[in-house]
N, C-alpha and C positions, 0 to 999 in steps of 0.2 A: 804154564806159560803167562807171563805179562807182557803186555804191549805197551809203553810208553810213547807219548807224542810230545815232544817239546819245541819251543820255536826253532832251536836250531840243531836239532838232533833225534832221532828216533831210536828207541831203544827195544830189544827183544831180549827179555830174562826167562831163561830155563833153568828149571830145578834140577839140581844135578850136576857134578863135574863131568868134566871129558871122560870118557872110558878108556880103561887101560894107560897105556902110555900115550894115546894122544895127544897132540899138541896143535897150537894154534897155527904154526907155520906148516903141519903135516895137512891140515885141512885146505890152507891156500894152495897146495899143491894137488890137491885133489882126494887125498887119503879119506876113507870111510870107515865108519864104525856104527853100528848099530847098536844104540843105548838100551832099548827095549825088544829083544826077539821074539816076545810073543805076539805083541801088537804089530811089529814088521811081518811076521808070518802070515798074519790076516792081511793085510793092506791091499794086496792084489785083487782079492775077493771082494773088497767093500768099496775100493775107489776106483774111478774110472782113469785117474791120474798113475803114468806109468814112471814116472823120473822119481820115484821116492829116495831120497838120501843124494840127490844131487841139488839140492835148493841154494846151497851156502856157495856151492862153486859158481854156479851160473849167476847169481848174484855177485860175485866176486869179478867174475868176467865182465859184466856191464857196468860195474861199479866199484873199481880196485879198492878204493879209499876205506872200504867199511873195516871196522874196529871188531875182532874177535879177543873177547877175554874171557879166559876159563879163571873163574875163582873158587881155588880148591879149598880155601879155609872156610869160605861161605857156601860151598856146595851147591854153584850155578855158574851158569854159561851165559855171557851177556855177548851180544850182535848190537853194534852201535853204529848206527849210521847217521853220518854228518848231513844237515839239511842247507842249504844256499841260505845266505841271510837277505834278506827282503829290505829295502830302505824305503 
């Protein structure tokens, strides 16, 4: 994971493309797919948080202008959040 903070946006870059045939539009509709089943299977035992897999949908509900980009050729998934321009 990489996090970049720019004056006009924040970008979260996750290595690896979306799994299977999952699309950006499906994510916006609430469809989820686990990318790493081994890590996901241990999460309930290690983390107090119980909403695993719901972060993108919750973020979109609060801020619908978030851009989701699945770069299959570069094998990475990008979440781009626009920041308000300060004058």
